[in-house]
KOLVEX-728492 format. One record per atom (N, C-alpha, C): residue number from 1; residue in three letters; atom name; x, y, z. Coordinates in Angstrom, 1 decimal, always signed. Layout:
N
<NUM,ALA,CA,<X,Y,Z>>;
...
! end
This chain:
84
<1,MET,N,<-0.8,+14.7,+2.9>>;
<1,MET,CA,<-1.5,+15.3,+1.7>>;
<1,MET,C,<-2.6,+14.4,+1.2>>;
<2,THR,N,<-3.8,+14.9,+1.2>>;
<2,THR,CA,<-4.9,+14.1,+0.7>>;
<2,THR,C,<-5.2,+14.4,-0.7>>;
<3,ASN,N,<-6.0,+13.6,-1.2>>;
<3,ASN,CA,<-6.4,+13.6,-2.7>>;
<3,ASN,C,<-7.8,+14.0,-2.8>>;
<4,ASP,N,<-8.1,+15.1,-3.5>>;
<4,ASP,CA,<-9.5,+15.5,-3.7>>;
<4,ASP,C,<-10.3,+14.8,-4.7>>;
<5,SER,N,<-9.6,+14.1,-5.7>>;
<5,SER,CA,<-10.2,+13.5,-6.8>>;
<5,SER,C,<-10.1,+12.0,-6.6>>;
<6,ASP,N,<-11.3,+11.3,-6.8>>;
<6,ASP,CA,<-11.3,+9.8,-6.7>>;
<6,ASP,C,<-10.7,+9.2,-7.9>>;
<7,ASP,N,<-10.5,+9.9,-9.0>>;
<7,ASP,CA,<-9.9,+9.3,-10.2>>;
<7,ASP,C,<-8.4,+9.2,-10.1>>;
<8,VAL,N,<-7.7,+10.0,-9.3>>;
<8,VAL,CA,<-6.3,+10.0,-9.2>>;
<8,VAL,C,<-5.9,+9.3,-7.9>>;
<9,PRO,N,<-5.2,+8.2,-8.0>>;
<9,PRO,CA,<-4.8,+7.5,-6.7>>;
<9,PRO,C,<-3.8,+8.3,-5.9>>;
<10,GLY,N,<-3.9,+8.2,-4.6>>;
<10,GLY,CA,<-3.0,+8.8,-3.7>>;
<10,GLY,C,<-1.7,+8.0,-3.6>>;
<11,ARG,N,<-0.7,+8.6,-2.9>>;
<11,ARG,CA,<+0.6,+8.0,-2.8>>;
<11,ARG,C,<+0.5,+6.6,-2.2>>;
<12,ASP,N,<-0.3,+6.4,-1.1>>;
<12,ASP,CA,<-0.4,+5.1,-0.5>>;
<12,ASP,C,<-1.0,+4.0,-1.5>>;
<13,GLU,N,<-2.0,+4.5,-2.3>>;
<13,GLU,CA,<-2.6,+3.6,-3.3>>;
<13,GLU,C,<-1.6,+3.2,-4.3>>;
<14,ILE,N,<-0.8,+4.2,-4.8>>;
<14,ILE,CA,<+0.2,+3.9,-5.8>>;
<14,ILE,C,<+1.3,+3.0,-5.2>>;
<15,LEU,N,<+1.7,+3.2,-4.0>>;
<15,LEU,CA,<+2.6,+2.2,-3.3>>;
<15,LEU,C,<+2.1,+0.8,-3.3>>;
<16,ASP,N,<+0.8,+0.7,-3.0>>;
<16,ASP,CA,<+0.2,-0.6,-3.0>>;
<16,ASP,C,<+0.2,-1.3,-4.4>>;
<17,LEU,N,<-0.1,-0.5,-5.4>>;
<17,LEU,CA,<-0.1,-1.0,-6.7>>;
<17,LEU,C,<+1.3,-1.4,-7.1>>;
<18,LEU,N,<+2.3,-0.6,-6.8>>;
<18,LEU,CA,<+3.7,-0.9,-7.1>>;
<18,LEU,C,<+4.1,-2.2,-6.4>>;
<19,GLU,N,<+3.7,-2.3,-5.1>>;
<19,GLU,CA,<+4.0,-3.6,-4.4>>;
<19,GLU,C,<+3.5,-4.8,-5.1>>;
<20,ASP,N,<+2.2,-4.7,-5.6>>;
<20,ASP,CA,<+1.6,-5.8,-6.3>>;
<20,ASP,C,<+2.4,-6.0,-7.6>>;
<21,GLY,N,<+2.7,-5.0,-8.3>>;
<21,GLY,CA,<+3.4,-5.1,-9.6>>;
<21,GLY,C,<+4.8,-5.7,-9.4>>;
<22,ILE,N,<+5.5,-5.3,-8.4>>;
<22,ILE,CA,<+6.8,-5.8,-8.1>>;
<22,ILE,C,<+6.7,-7.3,-7.8>>;
<23,ALA,N,<+5.7,-7.7,-7.0>>;
<23,ALA,CA,<+5.6,-9.1,-6.7>>;
<23,ALA,C,<+5.3,-9.9,-7.9>>;
<24,GLU,N,<+4.4,-9.4,-8.8>>;
<24,GLU,CA,<+4.1,-10.1,-10.0>>;
<24,GLU,C,<+5.3,-10.2,-11.0>>;
<25,ALA,N,<+6.0,-9.1,-11.1>>;
<25,ALA,CA,<+7.2,-9.1,-12.0>>;
<25,ALA,C,<+8.3,-10.0,-11.4>>;
<26,HIS,N,<+8.4,-10.0,-10.1>>;
<26,HIS,CA,<+9.4,-10.9,-9.5>>;
<26,HIS,C,<+9.0,-12.4,-9.8>>;
<27,GLU,N,<+7.8,-12.7,-9.7>>;
<27,GLU,CA,<+7.3,-14.1,-9.9>>;
<27,GLU,C,<+7.6,-14.4,-11.4>>;
<28,LYS,N,<+7.3,-13.5,-12.3>>;
<28,LYS,CA,<+7.6,-13.8,-13.7>>;
<28,LYS,C,<+9.0,-14.0,-14.0>>;
<29,VAL,N,<+9.9,-13.2,-13.3>>;
<29,VAL,CA,<+11.3,-13.3,-13.6>>;
<29,VAL,C,<+11.9,-14.6,-13.0>>;
<30,THR,N,<+11.4,-15.0,-11.8>>;
<30,THR,CA,<+12.1,-16.1,-11.2>>;
<30,THR,C,<+11.4,-17.5,-11.5>>;
<31,SER,N,<+10.2,-17.5,-12.0>>;
<31,SER,CA,<+9.6,-18.8,-12.3>>;
<31,SER,C,<+9.7,-19.2,-13.8>>;
<32,GLY,N,<+9.5,-20.4,-14.0>>;
<32,GLY,CA,<+9.5,-20.9,-15.4>>;
<32,GLY,C,<+10.9,-21.1,-16.0>>;
<33,ARG,N,<+10.9,-21.8,-17.1>>;
<33,ARG,CA,<+12.2,-22.1,-17.8>>;
<33,ARG,C,<+12.1,-21.4,-19.1>>;
<34,VAL,N,<+13.3,-21.1,-19.6>>;
<34,VAL,CA,<+13.4,-20.5,-20.9>>;
<34,VAL,C,<+13.6,-21.6,-21.9>>;
<35,TYR,N,<+12.7,-21.7,-22.8>>;
<35,TYR,CA,<+12.7,-22.8,-23.8>>;
<35,TYR,C,<+13.1,-22.2,-25.2>>;
<36,ASN,N,<+12.9,-20.9,-25.4>>;
<36,ASN,CA,<+13.3,-20.3,-26.7>>;
<36,ASN,C,<+13.7,-18.9,-26.5>>;
<37,PRO,N,<+14.3,-18.3,-27.5>>;
<37,PRO,CA,<+14.7,-16.9,-27.4>>;
<37,PRO,C,<+13.6,-15.9,-27.1>>;
<38,GLU,N,<+12.4,-16.2,-27.7>>;
<38,GLU,CA,<+11.2,-15.3,-27.5>>;
<38,GLU,C,<+10.8,-15.2,-26.0>>;
<39,ASN,N,<+10.9,-16.4,-25.3>>;
<39,ASN,CA,<+10.6,-16.4,-23.9>>;
<39,ASN,C,<+11.6,-15.6,-23.1>>;
<40,GLU,N,<+12.9,-15.6,-23.5>>;
<40,GLU,CA,<+13.9,-14.9,-22.9>>;
<40,GLU,C,<+13.7,-13.4,-23.1>>;
<41,LYS,N,<+13.2,-13.0,-24.2>>;
<41,LYS,CA,<+12.9,-11.5,-24.5>>;
<41,LYS,C,<+11.8,-11.1,-23.5>>;
<42,VAL,N,<+10.8,-11.9,-23.3>>;
<42,VAL,CA,<+9.7,-11.5,-22.4>>;
<42,VAL,C,<+10.3,-11.4,-21.0>>;
<43,ARG,N,<+11.1,-12.4,-20.6>>;
<43,ARG,CA,<+11.7,-12.3,-19.3>>;
<43,ARG,C,<+12.5,-11.1,-19.1>>;
<44,ILE,N,<+13.3,-10.7,-20.0>>;
<44,ILE,CA,<+14.0,-9.4,-20.0>>;
<44,ILE,C,<+13.1,-8.2,-19.8>>;
<45,GLN,N,<+12.0,-8.2,-20.5>>;
<45,GLN,CA,<+11.0,-7.2,-20.3>>;
<45,GLN,C,<+10.4,-7.1,-18.9>>;
<46,TRP,N,<+10.2,-8.3,-18.3>>;
<46,TRP,CA,<+9.7,-8.3,-17.0>>;
<46,TRP,C,<+10.8,-7.8,-16.0>>;
<47,ILE,N,<+12.0,-8.1,-16.3>>;
<47,ILE,CA,<+13.1,-7.7,-15.4>>;
<47,ILE,C,<+13.2,-6.1,-15.5>>;
<48,ARG,N,<+13.0,-5.6,-16.7>>;
<48,ARG,CA,<+13.0,-4.1,-16.8>>;
<48,ARG,C,<+11.9,-3.5,-16.1>>;
<49,ALA,N,<+10.7,-4.1,-16.2>>;
<49,ALA,CA,<+9.5,-3.7,-15.5>>;
<49,ALA,C,<+9.7,-3.7,-14.0>>;
<50,LEU,N,<+10.3,-4.8,-13.5>>;
<50,LEU,CA,<+10.6,-5.0,-12.1>>;
<50,LEU,C,<+11.6,-3.9,-11.6>>;
<51,ALA,N,<+12.6,-3.6,-12.4>>;
<51,ALA,CA,<+13.6,-2.6,-12.0>>;
<51,ALA,C,<+12.9,-1.2,-12.0>>;
<52,TYR,N,<+12.1,-0.9,-13.0>>;
<52,TYR,CA,<+11.5,+0.4,-13.0>>;
<52,TYR,C,<+10.5,+0.6,-11.8>>;
<53,ALA,N,<+9.7,-0.4,-11.6>>;
<53,ALA,CA,<+8.7,-0.3,-10.5>>;
<53,ALA,C,<+9.4,-0.2,-9.2>>;
<54,SER,N,<+10.5,-0.9,-9.0>>;
<54,SER,CA,<+11.2,-0.9,-7.8>>;
<54,SER,C,<+11.8,+0.5,-7.5>>;
<55,GLY,N,<+12.3,+1.1,-8.6>>;
<55,GLY,CA,<+12.9,+2.5,-8.5>>;
<55,GLY,C,<+11.8,+3.5,-8.2>>;
<56,GLN,N,<+10.6,+3.4,-8.8>>;
<56,GLN,CA,<+9.5,+4.3,-8.5>>;
<56,GLN,C,<+9.0,+4.1,-7.1>>;
<57,TYR,N,<+9.0,+2.8,-6.6>>;
<57,TYR,CA,<+8.6,+2.6,-5.2>>;
<57,TYR,C,<+9.5,+3.2,-4.3>>;
<58,ARG,N,<+10.8,+3.0,-4.5>>;
<58,ARG,CA,<+11.8,+3.6,-3.6>>;
<58,ARG,C,<+11.7,+5.1,-3.6>>;
<59,GLN,N,<+11.5,+5.7,-4.7>>;
<59,GLN,CA,<+11.4,+7.2,-4.8>>;
<59,GLN,C,<+10.2,+7.7,-4.0>>;
<60,LEU,N,<+9.0,+7.0,-4.1>>;
<60,LEU,CA,<+7.8,+7.4,-3.4>>;
<60,LEU,C,<+8.0,+7.2,-1.9>>;
<61,ILE,N,<+8.7,+6.2,-1.5>>;
<61,ILE,CA,<+9.0,+5.9,-0.1>>;
<61,ILE,C,<+9.9,+7.1,+0.4>>;
<62,LYS,N,<+10.9,+7.4,-0.3>>;
<62,LYS,CA,<+11.8,+8.5,+0.0>>;
<62,LYS,C,<+11.0,+9.8,+0.2>>;
<63,ASP,N,<+10.2,+10.1,-0.8>>;
<63,ASP,CA,<+9.3,+11.3,-0.7>>;
<63,ASP,C,<+8.5,+11.3,+0.5>>;
<64,LYS,N,<+7.8,+10.2,+0.8>>;
<64,LYS,CA,<+7.0,+10.1,+2.0>>;
<64,LYS,C,<+7.7,+10.3,+3.2>>;
<65,GLU,N,<+8.9,+9.7,+3.3>>;
<65,GLU,CA,<+9.8,+9.9,+4.5>>;
<65,GLU,C,<+10.2,+11.4,+4.7>>;
<66,LEU,N,<+10.6,+12.0,+3.6>>;
<66,LEU,CA,<+11.0,+13.4,+3.6>>;
<66,LEU,C,<+9.8,+14.3,+4.1>>;
<67,GLU,N,<+8.6,+14.0,+3.6>>;
<67,GLU,CA,<+7.5,+14.8,+4.0>>;
<67,GLU,C,<+7.2,+14.6,+5.5>>;
<68,GLU,N,<+7.3,+13.4,+6.0>>;
<68,GLU,CA,<+7.1,+13.1,+7.4>>;
<68,GLU,C,<+8.1,+13.8,+8.2>>;
<69,ILE,N,<+9.4,+13.9,+7.8>>;
<69,ILE,CA,<+10.5,+14.6,+8.5>>;
<69,ILE,C,<+10.1,+16.1,+8.6>>;
<70,HIS,N,<+9.7,+16.6,+7.4>>;
<70,HIS,CA,<+9.4,+18.0,+7.3>>;
<70,HIS,C,<+8.2,+18.4,+8.3>>;
<71,GLU,N,<+7.2,+17.5,+8.4>>;
<71,GLU,CA,<+6.1,+17.7,+9.3>>;
<71,GLU,C,<+6.6,+17.7,+10.7>>;
<72,ARG,N,<+7.5,+16.8,+11.1>>;
<72,ARG,CA,<+8.0,+16.6,+12.4>>;
<72,ARG,C,<+8.8,+17.9,+12.8>>;
<73,ILE,N,<+9.6,+18.4,+11.9>>;
<73,ILE,CA,<+10.4,+19.6,+12.1>>;
<73,ILE,C,<+9.5,+20.8,+12.4>>;
<74,GLU,N,<+8.5,+20.9,+11.5>>;
<74,GLU,CA,<+7.5,+22.0,+11.7>>;
<74,GLU,C,<+6.8,+21.9,+13.1>>;
<75,ALA,N,<+6.4,+20.7,+13.5>>;
<75,ALA,CA,<+5.8,+20.6,+14.8>>;
<75,ALA,C,<+6.7,+20.9,+15.9>>;
<76,LEU,N,<+8.0,+20.5,+15.8>>;
<76,LEU,CA,<+9.0,+20.8,+16.8>>;
<76,LEU,C,<+9.2,+22.3,+16.9>>;
<77,GLU,N,<+9.3,+23.0,+15.7>>;
<77,GLU,CA,<+9.5,+24.4,+15.7>>;
<77,GLU,C,<+8.3,+25.1,+16.3>>;
<78,GLU,N,<+7.1,+24.7,+16.0>>;
<78,GLU,CA,<+6.0,+25.3,+16.6>>;
<78,GLU,C,<+6.0,+25.1,+18.1>>;
<79,ARG,N,<+6.3,+24.0,+18.6>>;
<79,ARG,CA,<+6.4,+23.7,+20.0>>;
<79,ARG,C,<+7.4,+24.6,+20.7>>;
<80,GLU,N,<+8.5,+24.8,+20.0>>;
<80,GLU,CA,<+9.6,+25.6,+20.6>>;
<80,GLU,C,<+9.4,+27.1,+20.4>>;
<81,GLY,N,<+8.4,+27.4,+19.6>>;
<81,GLY,CA,<+8.1,+28.8,+19.3>>;
<81,GLY,C,<+9.1,+29.4,+18.3>>;
<82,VAL,N,<+9.7,+28.6,+17.5>>;
<82,VAL,CA,<+10.7,+29.1,+16.5>>;
<82,VAL,C,<+9.9,+29.7,+15.3>>;
<83,ASP,N,<+10.3,+31.0,+15.0>>;
<83,ASP,CA,<+9.8,+31.6,+13.8>>;
<83,ASP,C,<+10.7,+31.4,+12.6>>;
<84,ARG,N,<+10.0,+31.2,+11.5>>;
<84,ARG,CA,<+10.8,+31.0,+10.3>>;
<84,ARG,C,<+10.9,+32.2,+9.5>>;
! end
């Protein structure tokens, strides 16, 4: 599936952005020391962002894989002359 608009990123672009965001959130979560409660609140926010981005990434990968399976099935059906 291609994207007609340059303003709206496609799935692969979104996956790339999520990968970058996940890496950044992971770095924020795992680095540094907690010196005060405010820093801990920020770390918890990064953990939540990491969890959310990871879930979105997983869902997009799942959608992409399902789309690829669907395309493969259609190609096989066409090759075998199966009518739907």
